[in-house]
N, C-alpha and C positions, 0 to 999 in steps of 0.2 A: 759877653758884658752887655747885649741890646735889653735883655730884658732887664738890665739892673739900669741905665743910663746915671742915676741920678749916683753911684758909686764914684762919676768922673773921670776924668786922664788919669792917664799913668804915660808913665817912661819907659822905652823899650830899649835896653842897651846890644847894639848887638857889634859881633866883628867882621861880620858875611859880607864879604866887595860885592857879592851879588845882590843883598839888597842898597848899599850905596849905589853901585850902577842903576837900580830900578825907583832910586828917588823921583826922579824928572817925568817920570811917565805916571807914576806913583801919584804926582803934585797934579797933573794934569786929570785923571782923570775924577782928583776927591773936588778940582774947579767943578768939574762938566755935572759930580752929582749934585753940588749946593751944600749947604751948609746948616745941620750938621749932617754927615753922609754917615751910610753904614757901611764896614767893612769886616770883613773876614782876615783875622792873624792867623796862620797854620805855619807848623815844622814840617818842611818836608825830608825824608830821608835820603841821602845821599852817600851812596857806594861804588867805592871803584876799587882796584888795584891795580898800583903802581906798577911801572914800567920794570924796579927790582921786585917786585913778587909782594908789597906789604900792602895789603888791606886797609884798607879806608872805609870809616863810616861817619857819617857827622848829620846834626839835622840843619837845616838853612831856615831862616824865617823868611815867609810868603806872607805880603799883604796884598788882599780881593778886595779893591771896592764893587761892592753890589748894588747899590743903590743910594736913593734919600733917605731919613731916616726920619719919619714923618712923626710931628711933635718929641722930638727929640730934645736932648739938653745944648741948648745954644754953647757956641764955644768948644766945641771937638775940634782939634785940629792937630794936624801931624809938626812936632817938631823936633828937627833935624840937629 
């Protein structure tokens, strides 16, 4: 998406508690990077076996702020 800043903003809907818990640190990182910020959105695979032997796997969203997007679209923001 960094190659297409004119594509605009999007909304990510997730039920991930880990993503919700990371929002304060993500907001801080976005403020440190400045507006607009360059971010990486990836889905990490999580796999484990419960105590009862059930294998569970899912993908959790992870957002990483990698820096300031020079010459990018103004107004890119995190909407919670």
